[in-house]
N, C-alpha and C positions, 0 to 999 in steps of 0.2 A: 504493500500500500504506500510505500515511500517513493518519491520521485525527485530527481535533481532538476532544477530550473536554472539555466544559464542565460545571463543577459549581459549586454555591454552598455556601459554608461558613456554617453557622448557629450561633447561640449557644444557650444553654439555653432561651431563650424563642422559639426557632425564627425569629429575626430574621436576615436575611442580613447578614453582616459582611464577607464577602470573596467576590469572583468568582475562580474558579480555572480554568485551562485547562492541558491537557497534550497534547503531540503524541506519539501512540503509533503502533505498527505494527499492521497487520492480519495478525497472525501466522497466522491460520487459512488464509491464502492461500498460505503457503509449502509447498513440496514437499520431502519428505525426499530427500536425495541430490543435490538441485539447489541449494536455498537454504540447507540446513544438513545437517550430518552427525550430530553428537552434541548432545543437549540435556540430558543428565544432569549434575548437579553435586553433589559430595560435601558433606555437612553434618556438623559435629561433633555427636556424641551428647552428651546431657546428662551421662551418666556420665563421659565424657572430660573435660568441663568441671569436674565435681566433683572428679575425680582431680587436675586441675591446681590447683584451689583448695585442696584438702587438702595437696598438696605445698608450695604457697606458704605456707600456715599453718605447716606443719612446719618450714620453713626461715626463717620470719619475713620473707618477701618482701613487698614492697608491690605490690599489683595495681592497675592502671589500666584503666578501662573506656572504650571508644571506639566510635564508629559512623561510618559514611561516608554523607554526604548524597548523594542521587541516585546511588546506587551503580551502577545499571545503566548510567549514562552513562560510566562509567570502563572498561567492558569493551571490549577490543580484539577485533574480529572477524577470524576466520581466513578466512571465505568472502567472496566479492565479492557484496554485496547492493546492488541498485539500487532506488530508490523514486521515485515521481512527486513533483512539486513540491507542497508542502502548500497547502491553500486559504488565500488571502490573501497568499501570498508567491510567486505565479507570475511568472516573468520575462516581461515583455511582449515582449521581443525574441526570446526562445527559449521559447515556451510548451510545446513538445513535448519539451524536454530533461528529463533525469532526474538525480537526485542519487545519488552513491555514498556509502554510509555508511562513516564511519571508526570510529564507536563504536556500541555496542549501544543500542537503544531499547527502551522498555517494550513488552511483548507480543510481542517477537521470540522465536522458539522457542529460540534459543541464548543469550538474554540472561542467564539465570541462570548458565549454564556460563561465559559470557564473563567475568563479574565475580565468580564464585564467591560470590554473595550470594543466599541463599535465605530467604524469609520463611516461618517455620514457623507453622502453625495447629494448635491443640490442640482436638480434638473429644472431648467427655466424653459417654460413653454411660451413662445411668443403668440402663436395663434393656433387654432385647431386645424388650420390648413397648411401646416408646415411641410406636409408631404408633397405639396405642389407650390413651392415658393415662386412668387412673381417679383417684378420690379418694385411693386408697392411694399412687399415684405422686406426687401433689401433696404429701402429708404427708412423703414421703421427700425431696422437693426442699426443703421448708421445713426439714427436719431438717438437711440439708447446709448450708443458709444459716446456721442457728443455730450449727452447728459452726464454719463459717468466721468468723463474727462473734466467736466466743469464742476463736479461735486466730489472730486477725489479726496479733498481735505475736509469734507463735511462729515460730522459724526454726531451721535447722540450726546447730549449734555446733561449730566446728572449732578445737580447741585445739592449740597447738604442742608441748605437753609430754606427749602421750598416746601416743607411739610411732607406728610406721608399718608395723605388721605386717598382712599381708593375711589376713583371716579371713572365713568365711562361715557363715550360719545358714540351715537349710532346714526347712520345715514344710509340712504338708498337712492339709486338712480333708476327710475322706472323704465323698463323695456329698453335697456341700453344696447343689448345685442341685437343687431339688425337681422341676423340670420335666424335666431331662435326666439327673439322678442322676450328674452328673460332679463330680469333686473340684476343690478349689481349691488351687493351689500358692502358697506364700509364701516369699520369700527375702530375705535382707539380707546385704550385703557391707560390711565395715569395713576401714579403714586405721587401725590403732590403735583409737581410740574414735570415729573420724570415719565416719559413715554416708555412703557415696558411691553406693551402688546398692541398689535395692529393687524388689520387684514383688509384686503380688497379682493372680493371673490364673486364670481357670477353665481347667482342662486340656482339651485337644482330644481326649483319650483317656479312654475309660471304664474306670476301674480296677475290678477285681473284689474287691479287699480293701484294708484300710487300709495294709498293708505295701506293696502295689503302688503306691498313690497316693503314699506317702512316697518310694518308690524313683524314681518319675517326677519328683517335685519335686526330689529330690536330684541327679538327672542334669541338670536345668535349671540348678540352682544351680552345679553343677560347670562347665557350659559358660560361665556368666558369669564365674566365677572365673578360668578359663583365658584369657578375653578380657582381663580386667583385668591378669592376669599379663603378657600380651604388651604391653599398653600401658605398664606400669610398667618394662619393660626400657629404654624410651627415657629414663627418669629415672634409670637406673643401678641399678635394683633387680632382683635375680634371685632369685625366691622358689622354694623347694622345700618339700615336705612341708607344703603349705598346709592348715591345719585347717578342716574343715567340720563344724559341729555339727548333729546330728539327734536327735530324741527318739524314734526308732523303732529298736530293736535289730534287728528283722527286716530293715528296709531296709538297715541297715549290713551285716548278714550276707550279704544278696544281693549287695551291691556288692563285698564282699571275697572272694566265692567265684567264681573264674573258670569254674567248671563250670556248664553250663546245666542247671538242675533241671527236672524234668517239670512242676512247678507254676508255673514262670516262663517257660517256652519260648514262651508266647503273647504276651509283652510285645513291643511294637514294637522292632525291632532298634536303632533310633537311640538308644534310652535306655540301651543296654548299654555305651556307650563309656566310662562312668565306671569300669567294671572295669579297663580298660586303664590308666587314669591312677592308679588305686589301686595296681595292680601295679607301675607304674613309680616310684611314690613321689612323683609330682607333687602329689597331695593325700593327706591323712590324714583319716579319718572318726572322729569322737568322739561318744559318747552324752552327751546333756545332758538333765536332767530338764525336764519340761514347764514347771515353775515358773520356770526360767531360760532358756527358749527365746525368744530375742529376735525370731524370725520369727513367733511365734505371733500377734503383733499384725496381721499381714497376711493371716490366714486366717479369723479369727472375731472377734466382738465380745467384749471382755474387761471384767471388772470394773474399777472406777476404780483400785484399788490396783495391779492387774496392769498396767493401761495406763500408769500413771505410772512403774512400775518399768521397763517395757520401753522407754519413750521418754525416760527421764531422762538417759541417756548421750549422746544426740545432739540433744536439743531444748534451746532456750534462750529 
């Protein structure tokens, strides 16, 4: 089950500067239940890391960053895994003997779980039509590169004297997608003035009105706020009456009304849970004018002045 992988490391001129070799497992030969049981490993969400950094800034803590070299080799195996002798290291006296692994090796099914180390990859999808790119898509890609070049020195700004109150902003752009006529949800969650969570996502639900799109976005924002509230209990914070700001009075009215109206009964049931938390007092909904809606930046393109106003509180 062992295999040598040989690679060359090249410089910018494609000249070989180093020969590399790695001994890995042929994990595809493993059988579930025999060679391994569980292969899942939990990974910290980026929002959880930002919450930690925001708390560290609030308390004026010093944060150190570290990494573990050859992390997979530090994982202790729970199962008994036997492998053949690797090529070039076969014992001449006992050529038929096998090795018993003490630590995890790369490409082993349970390697990630054994060392709780997971390498995350980020896939950026520009459009749903990336399989047939046109000149229009090329222009959009160039526009993104120009934006990145102009904002390369821009980052999140976490100040220690801005409070630590949990607040949320929710917004929606009705029927934004011209192909599916689905709306776009935008949300932002703050700890004081520290932006720790945000999202801009096309809804998987076709709304029939602007109020319905805002209501769906409000429910998604509420779910994220409740998750952050649970995370913050580990830091000693117990939030109640968490304010969420929305620029739709109709969506707020639907959320605060526990009675199912005939015009809203078609909405998917999972979005109605926000009514329960409004009634319990876990969250409070407030109306905010569109000019002061900080989540507006995640739903549509804004003018330069509006963009600078919306991002001035968390960018540096």
